[in-house]
C-alpha positions as CSV (number, residue, x, y, z in Angstrom):
1,X,103.1,79.7,80.7
2,X,101.2,76.7,82.3
3,X,97.5,75.0,80.6
4,X,95.0,74.4,83.3
5,X,94.7,70.7,81.6
6,X,98.2,69.8,83.1
7,X,97.8,72.1,86.3
8,X,94.4,69.6,87.4
9,X,97.0,66.7,87.9
10,X,97.9,68.5,91.0
11,X,95.0,69.7,92.1
12,X,91.6,68.2,94.3
13,X,88.7,69.2,92.5
14,X,85.1,68.0,91.7
15,X,84.6,69.2,88.2
16,X,85.2,71.2,85.4
17,X,83.6,72.6,82.4
18,X,86.9,73.3,80.3
19,X,90.5,72.6,80.3
20,X,92.2,73.8,77.4
21,X,93.0,77.1,78.9
22,X,96.4,78.9,79.0
23,X,97.5,80.2,82.7
24,X,99.0,83.1,82.9
25,X,98.7,83.7,86.6
26,X,96.8,83.3,89.4
27,X,94.5,85.8,91.4
28,X,92.1,85.6,94.2
29,X,91.4,89.2,94.3
30,X,88.6,90.6,91.8
31,X,90.1,94.3,91.6
32,X,93.2,93.3,90.2
33,X,92.9,90.4,88.0
34,X,94.8,90.5,84.7
35,X,93.8,88.8,81.2
36,X,94.5,84.9,80.9
37,X,95.0,84.4,84.9
38,X,92.5,82.2,87.1
39,X,90.8,84.0,89.7
40,X,89.6,81.8,92.3
41,X,86.6,82.4,94.5
42,X,88.0,82.3,98.2
43,X,85.6,83.0,101.6
44,X,86.5,86.8,102.4
45,X,85.8,88.9,105.9
46,X,83.0,90.8,104.5
47,X,82.3,89.0,101.5
48,X,82.8,85.5,99.7
49,X,84.8,85.8,96.3
50,X,82.1,83.8,94.5
51,X,80.5,87.7,94.3
52,X,83.4,88.6,92.3
53,X,83.2,85.8,89.8
54,X,81.4,88.1,86.9
55,X,83.6,90.9,87.6
56,X,86.9,88.5,87.4
57,X,85.7,86.8,84.2
58,X,84.9,90.3,82.6
59,X,87.9,91.1,83.0
60,X,89.9,88.6,81.2
61,X,90.1,85.8,83.9
62,X,90.8,82.5,81.9
63,X,88.6,80.4,84.3
64,X,87.3,80.9,87.4
65,X,87.4,78.3,90.7
66,X,84.4,78.3,93.4
67,X,83.4,76.0,96.2
68,X,79.7,76.8,95.3
69,X,78.0,74.0,93.3
70,X,75.0,76.6,92.3
71,X,77.5,79.1,90.7
72,X,79.6,76.4,89.0
73,X,76.6,75.1,87.6
74,X,74.6,78.0,86.3
75,X,78.1,79.9,85.1
76,X,79.1,76.5,83.0
77,X,75.8,76.3,81.7
78,X,76.4,79.7,80.2
79,X,79.7,78.8,78.4
80,X,82.1,79.8,81.4
81,X,85.1,78.7,81.9
82,X,84.6,77.0,85.4
83,X,86.8,74.7,88.2
84,X,84.2,73.6,91.2
85,X,86.3,72.6,94.2
86,X,85.2,71.7,97.6
87,X,87.5,74.0,99.7
88,X,88.6,76.9,97.9
89,X,91.6,78.2,100.4
90,X,92.9,74.5,99.5
91,X,92.5,75.3,95.8
92,X,94.0,78.8,96.3
93,X,97.0,76.5,97.9
94,X,97.6,74.1,95.4
95,X,97.2,76.4,92.3
96,X,99.8,78.4,93.6
97,X,102.2,75.7,94.3
98,X,101.9,74.0,91.2
99,X,102.0,77.1,89.0
100,X,105.2,78.2,90.7
101,X,106.6,74.9,90.3
102,X,106.8,73.8,94.2
103,X,108.9,75.8,95.5
104,X,108.7,74.7,98.8
105,X,110.5,71.9,97.3
106,X,113.6,74.1,96.2
107,X,113.9,75.5,99.4
108,X,115.1,74.4,103.3
109,X,111.7,75.6,105.3
110,X,111.3,76.0,108.8
111,X,107.6,77.4,110.2
112,X,107.2,78.7,113.7
113,X,104.3,78.8,115.7
114,X,102.6,79.0,119.3
115,X,100.9,82.3,121.0
116,X,104.3,84.2,121.7
117,X,107.7,84.5,120.3
118,X,107.5,83.4,116.8
119,X,108.8,86.7,115.5
120,X,111.9,86.4,117.8
121,X,112.5,83.1,116.8
122,X,112.2,83.8,113.0
123,X,114.8,86.6,113.2
124,X,117.3,84.5,115.4
125,X,116.8,81.7,113.0
126,X,117.4,84.3,109.7
127,X,120.2,85.6,111.5
128,X,121.6,82.4,112.4
129,X,121.5,81.1,109.1
130,X,122.7,84.1,107.3
131,X,125.5,84.3,109.8
132,X,126.8,80.4,109.2
133,X,126.2,78.9,105.7
134,X,123.4,80.0,104.0
135,X,121.6,82.9,102.3
136,X,118.2,82.6,104.0
137,X,114.4,84.4,103.3
138,X,112.4,86.2,106.3
139,X,108.7,86.0,106.2
140,X,107.3,87.6,109.5
141,X,105.0,89.9,111.4
142,X,107.1,92.8,110.7
143,X,108.5,92.4,107.4
144,X,109.3,90.0,104.4
145,X,113.2,89.7,103.4
146,X,113.9,88.1,100.4
147,X,117.7,88.9,99.7
148,X,118.5,92.5,99.8
149,X,114.6,93.0,99.1
150,X,112.7,94.4,102.1
151,X,108.8,94.6,102.4
152,X,106.4,95.3,105.3
153,X,104.1,92.8,106.4
154,X,100.6,92.9,105.4
155,X,99.7,89.3,107.1
156,X,101.5,87.1,109.6
157,X,101.1,84.4,107.8
158,X,100.4,85.4,104.0
159,X,97.9,84.1,101.3
160,X,98.8,81.4,99.6
161,X,99.2,83.0,96.3
162,X,101.4,85.9,97.7
163,X,103.4,82.8,100.3
164,X,104.4,80.7,97.1
165,X,105.1,84.2,95.4
166,X,107.9,84.9,97.9
167,X,109.1,81.1,98.0
168,X,110.0,81.6,94.0
169,X,111.3,84.3,94.4
170,X,113.6,83.2,96.8
171,X,114.5,80.2,94.7
172,X,115.4,82.6,91.5
173,X,117.4,84.9,94.3
174,X,119.7,82.3,94.7
175,X,118.2,81.8,98.9
176,X,119.0,78.2,99.8
177,X,116.3,78.4,103.0
178,X,113.2,80.4,104.3
179,X,112.0,81.1,107.6
180,X,108.3,81.7,108.3
181,X,106.0,82.1,111.3
182,X,103.0,79.9,111.1
183,X,99.9,81.5,113.0
184,X,96.9,79.8,113.6
185,X,94.3,81.6,111.3
186,X,96.9,81.3,108.6
187,X,97.3,77.3,108.5
188,X,93.3,77.2,109.5
189,X,92.6,79.3,106.2
190,X,95.5,76.8,104.5
191,X,97.7,79.1,103.3
192,X,100.6,77.0,103.9
193,X,98.6,73.7,102.8
194,X,101.0,71.3,100.8
195,X,104.3,73.0,101.8
196,X,106.8,70.2,102.8
197,X,108.5,71.9,105.6
198,X,112.0,70.1,106.8
199,X,111.8,72.1,110.3
200,X,108.5,73.0,112.2
201,X,108.6,74.6,115.7
202,X,106.4,74.9,118.3
203,X,106.8,77.7,121.3
204,X,103.6,77.9,123.3
205,X,100.4,78.4,123.7
206,X,98.3,80.3,126.3
207,X,94.6,82.1,125.4
208,X,94.6,84.0,122.3
209,X,92.5,84.5,119.3
210,X,89.3,82.9,121.0
211,X,87.5,85.1,119.0
212,X,88.4,83.0,116.0
213,X,88.8,79.8,117.7
214,X,85.7,78.5,119.6
215,X,88.3,77.3,122.5
216,X,91.9,76.3,123.4
217,X,90.9,72.6,122.0
218,X,90.4,74.0,118.6
219,X,93.7,76.7,118.7
220,X,95.8,73.7,119.6
221,X,94.3,71.9,116.9
222,X,94.9,74.7,114.3
223,X,98.6,74.5,115.3
224,X,98.9,71.0,115.1
225,X,98.4,71.4,111.3
226,X,101.3,72.6,110.9
227,X,103.7,69.6,112.7
228,X,101.7,67.4,110.2
229,X,103.3,69.0,107.1
230,X,106.6,67.0,108.6
231,X,105.2,63.7,107.2
232,X,103.2,62.2,104.4
233,X,103.5,60.3,101.8
234,X,103.1,62.7,98.9
235,X,106.5,64.6,100.4
236,X,109.1,64.4,98.0
237,X,111.6,65.8,100.8
238,X,112.5,63.1,103.9
239,X,110.4,63.8,107.0
240,X,111.6,66.9,109.2
241,X,112.0,68.0,112.2
242,X,110.0,69.0,114.9
243,X,111.3,71.6,117.4
244,X,109.4,71.3,120.4
245,X,108.9,74.1,123.9
246,X,108.6,70.4,126.5
247,X,107.9,72.8,129.1
248,X,104.3,73.7,127.5
249,X,101.8,71.7,128.7
250,X,100.4,71.3,124.6
251,X,104.2,70.0,123.8
252,X,102.8,66.2,124.1
253,X,100.2,67.2,121.3
254,X,102.5,68.6,119.2
255,X,105.0,65.7,119.0
256,X,102.0,63.4,118.6
257,X,100.6,65.3,115.3
258,X,104.4,65.2,114.1
259,X,104.2,61.6,113.6
260,X,107.5,60.0,112.6
261,X,109.6,63.2,112.4
262,X,112.2,63.7,114.2
263,X,111.8,65.1,117.6
264,X,114.1,67.8,118.9
265,X,113.3,69.1,122.5
266,X,114.1,72.5,124.3
267,X,113.2,73.4,128.1
268,X,114.5,74.2,131.6
269,X,112.1,72.3,133.8
270,X,111.9,68.8,131.9
271,X,114.4,66.7,130.6
272,X,115.2,68.3,127.3
273,X,118.0,67.8,124.5
274,X,118.4,71.4,124.5
275,X,118.3,72.9,128.3
276,X,119.7,76.2,130.1
277,X,121.4,77.5,133.5
278,X,123.2,80.0,134.9
279,X,120.7,82.5,133.5
280,X,122.3,86.5,133.8
281,X,119.9,89.1,132.2
282,X,120.1,92.7,132.3
283,X,119.7,96.0,130.0
284,X,122.3,94.8,127.8
285,X,120.9,91.8,127.3
286,X,121.6,88.2,128.1
287,X,124.1,85.7,128.9
288,X,123.5,81.9,130.0
289,X,124.7,78.3,129.4
290,X,123.4,76.2,126.4
291,X,123.5,72.5,127.2
292,X,123.1,70.5,124.4
293,X,124.6,66.9,123.3
294,X,126.7,66.8,126.1
295,X,128.4,70.2,125.6
296,X,128.2,73.7,128.0
297,X,128.4,76.7,125.7
298,X,128.4,80.2,126.8
299,X,125.3,81.9,125.0
300,X,125.4,86.1,124.7
301,X,122.6,87.8,123.4
302,X,122.1,91.8,123.2
303,X,118.1,90.9,123.1
304,X,116.5,91.5,126.5
305,X,114.4,89.7,128.7
306,X,114.5,86.0,130.2
307,X,111.9,84.8,128.1
308,X,114.7,85.3,125.2
309,X,116.3,82.2,126.6
310,X,113.8,80.1,125.2
311,X,113.5,82.0,122.1
312,X,117.3,81.2,121.8
313,X,117.2,77.4,122.9
314,X,114.3,77.4,120.0
315,X,116.5,78.4,117.1
316,X,120.2,76.8,118.3
317,X,117.5,73.8,117.9
318,X,116.4,74.6,114.3
319,X,120.1,75.5,113.7
320,X,121.4,71.9,114.6
321,X,118.3,70.6,112.6
322,X,119.8,72.0,109.7
323,X,123.2,70.7,110.7
324,X,124.8,73.8,112.0
325,X,127.0,73.3,115.2
326,X,125.5,74.5,118.3
327,X,128.8,76.5,119.0
328,X,128.4,78.2,115.7
329,X,124.7,79.6,116.1
330,X,125.4,80.4,119.8
331,X,128.2,82.7,118.3
332,X,125.8,84.2,115.3
333,X,123.0,84.7,118.0
334,X,125.2,87.6,119.4
335,X,124.5,89.5,116.0
336,X,120.9,90.2,116.0
337,X,121.1,93.3,118.5
338,X,117.3,94.2,118.1
339,X,113.7,93.5,116.2
340,X,111.5,95.8,116.0
341,X,108.8,96.2,118.4
342,X,110.3,93.5,120.5
343,X,111.6,94.9,124.2
344,X,113.1,97.0,122.0
345,X,114.8,99.8,123.7
346,X,114.2,103.8,122.9
347,X,117.0,105.0,123.5
348,X,117.3,108.9,123.3
349,X,120.1,109.7,126.0
350,X,117.4,109.9,128.5
351,X,117.6,108.9,132.0
352,X,114.9,106.3,132.6
353,X,114.7,103.3,130.2
354,X,112.0,103.4,127.8
355,X,110.7,100.0,125.9
356,X,108.5,99.1,123.5
357,X,106.9,95.3,123.0
358,X,105.0,93.5,121.5
359,X,103.0,92.0,124.4
360,X,99.4,91.7,123.9
361,X,98.4,88.5,125.8
362,X,98.4,87.9,129.4
363,X,101.5,85.0,129.0
364,X,103.9,87.5,126.9
365,X,102.4,90.7,129.3
366,X,103.1,88.6,132.2
367,X,106.8,87.3,131.3
368,X,107.8,91.0,129.9
369,X,107.2,92.6,133.0
370,X,108.4,89.7,135.5
371,X,111.9,89.7,134.0
372,X,111.6,93.6,133.8
373,X,110.4,94.0,137.7
374,X,114.0,91.7,138.7
375,X,116.1,94.0,136.7
376,X,114.2,97.4,137.5
377,X,115.6,99.4,140.5
378,X,113.2,102.4,139.8
379,X,109.7,102.4,139.7
380,X,108.1,99.8,136.9
381,X,105.9,101.9,134.6
382,X,103.2,100.4,132.0
383,X,101.4,101.9,129.2
384,X,99.0,99.4,127.6
385,X,95.4,98.7,126.1
386,X,93.7,95.8,124.5
387,X,92.5,95.3,121.0
388,X,88.7,95.4,120.1
389,X,86.6,92.7,118.4
390,X,89.4,90.3,119.8
391,X,89.2,88.0,122.9
392,X,87.2,89.5,126.1
393,X,88.8,87.2,128.6
394,X,91.4,88.4,128.7
395,X,91.3,92.3,129.5
396,X,90.5,91.3,133.0
397,X,93.6,89.2,133.2
398,X,96.0,91.5,131.7
399,X,94.6,94.7,133.8
400,X,95.6,92.1,136.7
401,X,98.9,91.3,135.9
402,X,100.2,94.5,135.3
403,X,98.9,96.2,138.4
404,X,99.9,93.5,140.3
405,X,103.9,93.5,138.8
406,X,104.2,96.8,137.9
407,X,104.5,100.2,140.1
408,X,102.4,102.4,138.1
409,X,100.1,101.4,135.2
410,X,98.2,103.5,132.6
411,X,95.6,101.5,130.9
412,X,95.1,103.0,127.5
413,X,93.6,102.4,124.3
414,X,95.1,100.0,121.6
415,X,93.3,99.0,118.1
416,X,89.7,99.7,119.3
417,X,88.7,98.7,116.0
418,X,84.3,99.0,115.9
419,X,84.5,99.1,119.8
420,X,84.0,101.9,122.2
421,X,87.9,102.4,123.6
422,X,86.2,103.3,127.3
423,X,84.1,99.5,127.3
424,X,87.1,98.2,126.4
425,X,89.5,100.2,129.4
426,X,86.3,99.2,131.5
427,X,86.7,95.3,131.2
428,X,90.7,95.7,132.1
429,X,89.5,97.3,135.3
430,X,87.2,94.3,136.1
431,X,90.7,92.3,136.8
432,X,92.2,95.5,138.6
433,X,89.7,96.0,140.5
434,X,89.8,92.3,141.6
435,X,93.3,92.4,142.5
436,X,92.4,95.2,145.0
437,X,94.8,97.5,143.5
438,X,94.6,101.4,142.7
439,X,98.3,102.1,141.2
440,X,96.9,102.9,137.7
441,X,94.9,105.7,135.6
442,X,93.0,105.6,132.4
443,X,94.0,107.8,129.3
444,X,92.4,106.7,126.4
445,X,94.2,108.4,124.0
446,X,97.3,106.5,123.7
447,X,99.7,109.2,122.9
448,X,98.5,111.4,125.8
449,X,98.9,107.8,128.0
450,X,102.8,107.7,126.6
451,X,103.5,111.1,127.1
452,X,102.4,110.7,131.0
453,X,104.4,107.6,131.5
454,X,107.6,109.1,130.0
455,X,107.5,112.5,131.8
456,X,106.2,110.8,135.3
457,X,109.4,108.6,135.1
458,X,112.5,108.9,137.1
459,X,116.2,108.1,135.9
460,X,116.1,104.8,137.4
461,X,112.7,104.0,136.8
462,X,111.5,101.6,133.4
463,X,108.8,102.7,131.0
464,X,107.1,100.0,129.1
465,X,104.7,100.1,126.4
466,X,103.1,97.0,125.5
467,X,100.4,95.9,123.2
468,X,101.5,97.4,119.7
469,X,105.3,97.0,119.1
470,X,106.2,97.3,115.6
471,X,102.6,98.5,114.5
472,X,102.5,101.8,112.3
473,X,99.0,102.3,113.0
474,X,96.3,102.5,115.5
475,X,92.6,101.1,113.8
476,X,89.7,103.2,115.0
477,X,86.2,102.1,113.6
478,X,86.9,100.7,110.2
479,X,89.8,103.2,109.7
480,X,93.7,103.1,110.1
481,X,95.3,105.7,111.2
482,X,99.1,106.3,111.0
483,X,100.6,105.6,114.4
484,X,103.9,104.2,116.1
485,X,104.5,103.4,120.1
486,X,108.2,103.7,118.8
487,X,108.0,107.4,116.9
488,X,105.6,108.7,119.7
489,X,108.1,107.7,122.3
490,X,110.9,108.7,120.3
491,X,109.2,112.6,119.8
492,X,108.2,112.6,122.9
493,X,111.9,112.0,124.9
494,X,113.5,114.5,121.8
495,X,111.5,117.1,123.4
496,X,111.8,115.9,127.1
497,X,115.4,116.8,126.5
498,X,118.0,113.9,127.3
499,X,117.2,113.3,131.2
500,X,114.9,113.2,133.9
501,X,116.1,113.3,137.2
């Protein structure tokens, strides 16, 4: 239990109507408010939390936090315990950190950002730390892992309250470190505001989420926020380490945002602290030579794809910032055999290779197909679509890329949301026609598209089902339906028998 008065010493507020209140918890969802909790009215997708303040009070909220002056004035005038802030999302982060006794200060904390590769790097770091020296928790797009407790992920970067609760639980369970993905939306919405990161990783930046960010300039500024949290006068920890992909054009911007943090770079095209050469990539994984600190280290990973080299270099950079020798880290990399929905091989003993991958950006799709092209002796067959209510600009680009690299493409539906799937497919076809290609068909039914690809595949062919990866749902309209590319592929392969000839 804490008192509101003691908590406000660490919160940026404008005014409060009452402070002698005992606080038993925090909530940002009026539906689950319990007596004694502070309700923080944050802006939502369809409604502002202000709309639900009186509902929260009726359920026993001990106080309510708002960023709306008129709401504060009206309710405090009526004797309601209210707190006025400039930014409710920031207040949620600050209240959560205080309530859980600043758990970010009690863990070695690593944040990973970038358009592509975040999940794989997070899993690699989680594996390396657990294999070499310490207990490490994980917050990722796929799942949350706190010790032996595993939960399906709701958001890539959870709301500040949920994030602090997991950090606190990690401390309680004796975890020493936590690695998490930091999405651009999560950073803009201040879900990790104030967290004292020990290490921050920048992977890359390509056009994505431009339905949310106005342009690439704003997208990059969102990513900068993570690196600004490596330093600062309010930190109790020393300045952290920025692990940066120097091959990406936005790397200099992230280095600049890191201030006086230690900079550790990786890449293959420019001078870097960590580099790689002699890459050998097969469907059994990758092997390459890692160069860092004057050492040449052989690295083997069961993960598929040339781009995995960048992910491994980033993870080893994080491990080095933690104090782990690169040889130890490289050995631990071998222990991570697969990541759900990340170039995951769906093996039913069949002839063709069938892979499921999360590639849903033009850059990720191009990297995936380019590496598979070099490994495929038969035909490369691709199933993909684009999400609705998201950046339309990438649709024709992905259509052009897929038909240019692959032998055959089946354009289908992804998560159409409120858009007409046929309309989305037409946008994709613009890029295909620009290519002058006819090596494709359209099939809006995703299950039938996957079936078509697998049925047509011969022994030496490769089928890649891209876009949804680990997801176990498909969003059509305002409803979410159970759907898993991985399970659909397994079921079809099972029904097909053991091989195609």
